[in-house]
N, C-alpha and C positions, 0 to 999 in steps of 0.2 A: 910080662910088663916090668921094667926096671922101676922100682920104687923106692931107689935110693935117695931121691929129691924130696919124697914126701916128709918134710919135717915136722915137728911138732908146730901146732897154730900161733902157738903164743910167742915162738921164735920167729915164725915167718912175719906176721904181722907186726913185730916191731913196736910194741904198745910205747906211744911218745905223746906230747901236749900237739894238740891239734890235729887236723885233718888236711892233708896237702897231696897234691900229685905232682911228683918232679918231673914235670913236662914243659916248663918254661911258661905255662899260662898261669894265672890267678886262681887260686883255689877258693872254692866255697868253704866258709867256716860254719858249720851247723852249731856247733857246740856253742860259738861265741853269741851267735843269733840266741840262743837260748837264755844266755846269761842277760843279754840287753832284754829279753822279753820280760824276765823275771823282775828287772829294774824300772819297767814302764809297764804296769797294770792295765788293762784296758776296763775303763768302766763297765758297769754292770746294772743293768736294769732288771726288773722283774721278768724272769723266765730266760733271761740271757745265759748260757751255757757257761759254765766255771770252768773255762779253759786253763786257768791258771792252776787250780787244783788238780786237774787232769794231767797236768804235765809234771807236776811235782810228784805224783803217784805214780809215775813212770820210772821204771830204773833207768838211771844214767848210765850208758856205758863206757868202759875206758876209750879214751881217747887215744889215735893213732895215725902215725905218718905213713903214708904209702910211698915207698922208693923204688927204685928199677932193680935191686936185689929181690925184694918181695914179689914185685911184679913178674919176675923171671920164673918163681915157683909156679906162677898161673900158667903162664905162656907155655912152659915144659908141657904141661898136659895136654895142650892143643897141638904143640911140635912133636910129640911123641905118637899121637893116635892117627894124624894124617896119612901116614905109611902103615897103619897097623889094620890088614885087611879083615882079620876075622879075629873074633866072631862078628859077623855083619847080618844085618836086617835090610833085605834087598827092598821090601815095599814096592814090588812091581808087578806089572800084569803082563804075561807071558801069551803070545801071539801064536809061537810054533816050539817045536824042541832046539830049534837054532838060537832061540833067545835065552837059552838055558846056559849062560856064560858065568864065569868067576866076575865080582865085582870090578876088579882091575880092568877088565875088556869091557864092560858094560858102562863103567864110569871112571875114565883112567884120571880124571882130574880130581873126582870127590870120592873116592872107594873107600878112604879108611873111617877111622870114628865111629864104627858100628852101623850108621846110617848115612845116607847122602846129605841129609840137612844139617847134621852134626860136623860132618867132614865141611862142608861149605861155612859154618859160622866158626869152626876150628882155623880156616883159612882166615876169615875176618878178625878173629882174635890176634891171630899173628901180625895183620897189617895193622890193627889198632895199635898193638904195642909199639910195632917199627915206629909209627908214626909220633906217640906220645913219649917215648922213650929212645930215642935214637941212638944213644951211646950204649944201649944194653948189650951186655957181655955175648949173648945169644944172637947177635945182629947179623952174623955172616950165617949162621945154621937156619935161621928163619928166611933170609933170602933165597937161599939154596933149595929149601923146601918149596917156596913159592915158585921158585923158577922151573922147578922139576914139574910141578902140577898144572900150573896156569900157562900153558903153551896153545899156539893157536891148534896145533893138531887135537891136542887133547879136548878142547873147548868144541870144536866141530863135531867131535864123537858125541859130548853132550847134548849139543844142541840137535843134531840127527836124532838122537833118542827120544827128546823132548818134542820134537816135530811131527813124530808118529801118533796117529790119531788114537791108538789102544793106550798111549802114554801120556794123554792131554790131563788126566787127574794127578799125575805124577807130582809129589810133592807139594799139592795145592791145598793152602796158600803157605804155610808155614816155610818151606823150604825156597819158595818163590821170594817170598820176603827177606829172608838172610841172604839170598844171592845178590838182591838189589841192594841191601845194606852193604854187602862188600865191595858191589861196585861203586857206591856212594862215598864208601871209606878212600878207596884208591883214587876216585876222581878229586877228591879235596886234600890229596897228599901231593905234597911238592916234592916230588921225589922222582928220578929219571926211571926207576925201575917199577914205580907205583903207576907212572904215565904207560908204561909199556904193557902191563898186567891188565889196566883199564881198558886200552885198547882191544886187546885179546879177548876180554869178556864181552865186550859191546855186542857182538852178536846175539850171544846167549842173554843177555839182560834184556835188551831190545825185544827179543823174541816173548820173553817173561813179562815186560811191561805191556807190550799189546796184549798178551793172553788175559793179562789181569784186567784189563779195561773191558775185556768181553765177558769175564767171568763176573764182574761187579754189576755189568748191566742185566746179566740173566737173574742175580741174586734177589730174590724177593724179601727176604729177611735175613738179618746175621747170624751168624753161628754164635753163641753165647759161653761156649764151653772154656774149661782152664785147661786145655790142652791144645795140641796142635792145630786143631780146625779153626781157632779163635779168630773171627773176622777183625776185631779191634785192634789185637796183636799184630797181625800182619800189617794192618793198615798203618801202625804207628813206622813201622820199618819203610815201607813203600811210600808212603807221603814223604819221609825225608830224602828218598831218593828221587823222587819225582822233582823236588824243589831243586836238588844239585844237578840233576840232569836237564832241567828247563823243561821237562815234559809237561807242558801245559793241557794237554788232552787229560793225562793221568792226574794231573792235579784237580780238575775239575770234576772228573767222574767221582775222585775220591771225596773231594768235600761235598759234593751232591748227595752221595751215597750214606755218609757219614751222617749228614744232617736229617735225612730220610730215616734212617736206621735208629739213630742215638737222640738226635735232639730232643725229643719229646719224652725220653726216658725220666721216670720218677721212682722214688723210693727202690733204689737197688737193692734186691734180696741179699742183704749181707749176713742174714742168719745162716743161708745155705752156703756159705764159704767157710773152709775150704772143702772141696770134694777129695776123696782120699788119695786120688792119683793126681791132683791139679800140680802144675807148675807155673800156672798164671791165675792171677786173681782176675776173674771177669768184671768186677765192679771196678778195682782201680784201675786196670788197663784200660777200660772205657774212657775213663777219665782221663788217664794220660794221652790218649787218641784226641778228644774234644777239646783240650789245652792247646793241641796244635791247630785246630780248626775254627775254634771262635775267638773274637778278640776276648781282652783279659775279662771287660765288665759283662759281657754276655757269659763268659766261660763261669764267672763266680755266682751269677744267678742260675746258671744250668747245675752247679755243682751244689747249690744250697737246695734245690730241687731233687737233686740225684742222690746223695748220700746223708744219711740221717746225721743229726748233731754228734760228734766225735765224744760227746760225754752220755749219749744215749744208751740205753742197754742193747739197741740195733745193731750199735757199731761195735760193740764188745768182740765179736769173733774176728775182727779185724786189727785188735789191738796188741794179740801177741801171736808168735808162732805156735803152732801146735807140736805135740811131739811125735817123730819119726820114730817109730818103734824097729825098723828094720833098714837101716842107711843103706845095706847092700841090695836091697831088693830093688830092681831099676825101676820098679812102678811107684812102689811107697815111696822110694828115694826122690822122685820127683817134686815132693815137698820141699826138700832142701834147696831147689831151684825157685821154687814159689817164694821163698823168703826174702831171695836175691831180687825176684823180680818185682816182689811187693817193695822191698826198699827203692828200687830204682824208682818205681811209679811214685811213692811217697814223695821222693826228693823233687821229682817233676812236677807234680802237684803243687808242693810248697813254693816253687820258684815261680809258678805261673800266677800265683795269689799276690795281691797287693801286698806291701810291707806293714800294713797296718792292719792287715787280717790277723786274727790271733791265733786260726788253725794252724798259720805257718809254722810257728814253731814245734806244735805238736806232731804235724806231719814230719818234720825232719828229725824228730826225736823217736818217733814210729820208724822211720827208713834206718836209724843208728841199731835199734832194737834188734831189727830184721835182718839187717847186714851181718851183724854179729853172729847171730843164729846160724845164718846160712853158711857164713865164712868157718864158723866154728865145727862143721859138719861135713863140710864137701869132700876133705882129705880123708875121710873116713867111710866112702860111698863104692869104693871098689870100683871096677871098669864101668859098671852100669853109671856112675854118675861122672867118672872122672873124663869120660868121653866127650861130655858136653857142660858140665857145670863151669868150667873153667871161662867159657864164653860169656855166660851170665854174670860171674863176678868182674870180668874185663869191663863190661857194658856198664855195669853198677859202678865201679870203683874209677873207671876213667872219665865219670859224668858223660856217658853218651847220650845222644840225642839227636834233634836238629842239628844241620851242620852249619 
């Protein structure tokens, strides 16, 4: 693997005042929100959580500006790995000797990046960067890679693979979710190449959307893990796709099952987070899903029941990242991705709250703390992290979410 581009993070992030994304869209300024919050303390009554003191006790990370030069360092990770076939973790069920084939034969579109789902969200990361940074220096190379992989012939092979009965569980639900996120990104990208790639993907995304509806109807209880099987994490991506695609049937089943699974949840067991190989926060990702499902007022009431007060001892495990003792261990290194995922969820939850909610500014600060911890370690994670962490960083830094 060519590591010549893995420059020190201090250079990569280019610390500067403010946080902005040079994409032509107004950028959120969390640090300014925090200053305003300090100027307007909320009135406190007996038993009211002291969020001002909590905010002041949290480390205030340096501010940084995200530009296309810095984003290029992240997308290089995805661009490099989509054609790196080995090492590879197939994750397949074999029906006969004939199915013992190289990854490039079984999955001509998504054979790189160690496993199928990472290849898929590596393609998503490249599309996202093209959309947000159209003048990026790697524009031509990214388009060539997408053209090479997202062909009608390649997607037909991928579809035929998934249509086989013994592959019905392949990449469910995590890989399915990212394939639908990729499709939604292309569908919302006003670009001729993107329209063509979206059309190429449509048979596969339609198959996965249909399979998702059937899966959810059969699911009695959600999977609440902090890894690939998480129901809430998958549904955050699939819900966004369903809205973009205008898939009313999929939207209906997602809303109905989300309410069935999660609307009655209270007192999320924050003391158990994180598990040692998590890259998803079960509590925070559930909140990230429910802010998509519930109106603002209902979401605030639900959040009050679901999370402990941020000043409570029970919330302490979510206040700061844990130590990652071996960044190059592919499973232990999951924790680096957890920090990026937590940061994205914190930002999303904060944005969903009314501006008068004093938790908003604490959530933004926690997002900044976790963001910096994840970014500060991801380039020291070896290929076990490099093959996937760029996607989580790009999702966070470009403020991805509902379209």
